[in-house]
C-alpha positions as a printed Julia matrix, in Angstrom:
207×3 Matrix{Float64}:
 -111.83  22.44  16.38
 -109.32  21.72  19.19
 -107.29  24.52  20.82
 -103.95  23.73  22.37
 -104.03  23.88  26.1
 -101.24  26.4   26.39
 -103.22  28.79  24.23
 -106.51  28.11  25.74
 -105.2   28.63  29.32
 -102.73  31.41  28.51
 -102.79  33.9   31.48
 -105.1   36.93  30.85
 -104.7   38.71  34.22
 -101.67  39.08  36.63
 -103.46  36.67  39.13
 -103.14  33.87  36.49
  -99.42  34.22  36.14
  -97.63  31.25  37.65
  -94.54  31.81  39.75
  -93.99  35.55  39.05
  -94.91  37.24  42.36
  -92.29  39.99  42.3
  -93.27  41.02  38.73
  -97.0   40.84  39.55
  -96.46  42.99  42.67
  -94.32  45.56  40.79
  -96.72  46.0   37.95
  -99.86  46.11  40.06
  -98.12  48.69  42.36
  -97.35  50.88  39.4
 -100.7   50.45  37.84
 -102.68  51.38  41.2
 -100.43  54.4   41.69
 -100.69  55.45  38.07
  -96.88  55.21  37.66
  -96.5   52.77  34.83
  -93.11  53.14  33.12
  -93.05  54.26  29.49
  -90.61  51.25  28.72
  -89.89  47.88  30.18
  -87.6   45.02  29.55
  -88.82  41.44  30.54
  -85.92  39.24  31.21
  -86.04  35.47  31.6
  -85.96  31.94  30.2
  -88.54  30.84  27.52
  -91.82  29.84  28.82
  -91.86  32.08  31.94
  -94.73  34.27  30.7
  -92.92  37.28  29.27
  -95.11  37.81  26.22
  -98.33  36.93  28.12
  -97.35  39.53  30.73
  -96.68  42.11  28.03
 -100.2   41.62  26.56
 -101.66  41.84  30.07
  -99.81  45.08  30.55
 -101.14  46.37  27.29
 -104.68  45.62  28.64
 -103.97  47.31  31.98
 -102.87  50.47  30.14
 -105.91  50.55  27.89
 -108.85  48.75  29.72
 -111.99  50.75  29.31
 -113.02  49.78  32.9
 -109.57  50.55  34.31
 -109.47  47.3   35.96
 -106.17  45.31  35.94
 -107.66  44.21  33.53
 -111.42  43.38  33.07
 -111.13  41.12  29.97
 -114.76  42.15  29.12
 -114.44  45.45  27.43
 -113.84  45.97  23.72
 -110.2   46.93  24.26
 -109.29  43.96  26.41
 -111.16  41.63  24.05
 -109.38  42.99  20.9
 -106.05  42.55  22.55
 -106.79  39.02  23.5
 -107.87  38.03  20.14
 -104.98  39.98  18.37
 -107.28  42.45  16.46
 -106.25  45.73  18.38
 -104.61  48.17  15.86
 -102.75  49.82  18.78
 -100.99  46.72  19.94
  -97.87  46.09  17.68
  -95.8   42.89  18.11
  -92.41  42.63  16.5
  -90.27  39.5   16.36
  -86.77  40.99  16.51
  -85.35  37.71  15.33
  -86.61  38.26  11.9
  -87.24  42.17  12.02
  -83.83  43.18  13.53
  -82.53  45.7   11.14
  -82.22  49.51  11.3
  -84.8   49.92   8.53
  -87.43  47.99  10.73
  -86.77  50.31  13.68
  -86.93  53.4   11.53
  -90.3   52.35  10.27
  -91.37  51.68  13.92
  -90.11  55.22  14.77
  -92.22  56.86  12.03
  -95.38  54.91  13.1
  -94.83  55.88  16.75
  -95.45  59.53  15.85
  -99.02  58.69  15.08
 -101.6   58.76  17.85
 -103.36  55.58  18.83
 -106.41  54.61  16.67
 -108.64  53.89  19.7
 -106.41  53.05  22.72
 -105.01  55.45  25.3
 -101.62  53.79  24.9
 -100.08  52.41  21.64
  -98.06  49.45  22.88
  -94.97  48.01  21.13
  -93.87  44.62  22.21
  -90.39  43.59  20.83
  -89.76  39.92  21.25
  -86.18  38.54  21.4
  -85.06  42.08  21.65
  -81.43  41.03  22.06
  -81.52  40.04  18.3
  -81.61  43.64  17.11
  -78.56  44.89  15.2
  -76.33  47.65  16.91
  -77.63  50.04  14.4
  -81.3   49.14  15.19
  -80.43  49.56  18.87
  -79.18  52.98  18.31
  -82.24  53.93  16.41
  -84.51  52.61  19.1
  -82.45  54.34  21.85
  -83.48  57.79  20.37
  -87.13  56.91  20.75
  -86.68  55.53  24.22
  -84.85  58.88  25.24
  -87.87  61.03  24.02
  -90.88  58.62  23.83
  -94.2   60.08  22.93
  -96.79  60.3   25.76
  -99.1   57.88  23.99
  -96.39  55.05  23.56
  -95.49  52.11  25.9
  -92.6   49.83  24.99
  -92.18  46.31  26.25
  -88.8   44.53  25.27
  -88.68  40.77  25.97
  -85.47  38.79  26.09
  -83.91  35.52  26.99
  -80.32  37.0   26.8
  -80.08  40.41  28.41
  -76.41  40.31  28.2
  -76.46  40.96  24.62
  -78.42  44.22  25.02
  -76.63  47.63  25.13
  -76.43  49.26  28.59
  -77.5   52.5   27.06
  -80.87  50.84  26.24
  -81.14  49.1   29.5
  -80.6   52.39  31.45
  -83.76  53.83  29.95
  -86.24  50.89  30.75
  -87.41  49.31  33.76
  -86.12  45.73  34.14
  -88.29  42.93  35.53
  -86.82  39.5   35.97
  -88.83  36.37  35.26
  -88.04  32.96  36.82
  -88.9   29.57  36.09
  -91.98  28.37  38.0
  -91.53  25.89  40.82
  -92.65  22.31  40.13
  -95.26  22.65  43.01
  -96.71  25.83  41.23
  -96.88  24.14  37.8
  -98.57  21.08  39.34
 -101.23  23.27  40.99
 -101.94  24.89  37.59
 -102.13  21.59  35.87
 -104.61  20.36  38.52
 -106.93  23.23  37.77
 -106.78  22.44  34.08
 -107.54  18.73  34.74
 -110.53  19.67  36.72
 -111.96  22.02  34.16
 -111.4   19.69  31.22
 -112.55  16.67  33.27
 -109.6   14.78  32.32
 -109.09  11.23  33.82
 -105.7   11.02  35.55
 -104.26   7.76  36.88
 -103.79   8.56  40.54
 -101.27   5.82  41.06
  -98.94   7.38  38.5
  -96.07   9.13  40.19
  -95.46  12.83  39.54
  -91.84  13.86  39.66
  -91.05  17.19  41.05
  -87.51  18.57  41.04
  -85.6   18.58  44.32
  -86.29  21.81  46.6
  -89.67  22.35  45.1
């Protein structure tokens, strides 16, 4: 069975993230000082690592060895393979109504099954309806101690300021061509792929 490279080499630690130094520094600083926010919004184009970073943050908040993260303990492994009951991922593009958020609010009241933090990742958060945003706002205003929210969006301009004022915003940028090339070289070496050295690699100007 072949696994797509983008899944096989999906970042599992902050160090593995490509081209997001400010984001990495902010999260690592908050983690080491025990000051992780109760809610974040990750903003940036598709493919910049927002969802991967959200899962890494879920591990950081729950790692049994309290490393950032270890990727060896039961908690880290279950988040990686998607079996962790305390990690809830919601695609707002298809679950965008007030009833979906109301259901989420009811579940939030329950303590985590095994983890320290129950983590809610809401992808494409800008797709939520105004009514759903209002329902979510009430939860963000008075979040349970055990809850961590991560909203990811490619269009932050469509999100209400009332919501944005209650979350910490982190901006994700497109990686430079040189950074992507370095990452690809590592994959080529690990996979032992033959590359025609005479073939030109085009990198956008300024990179």
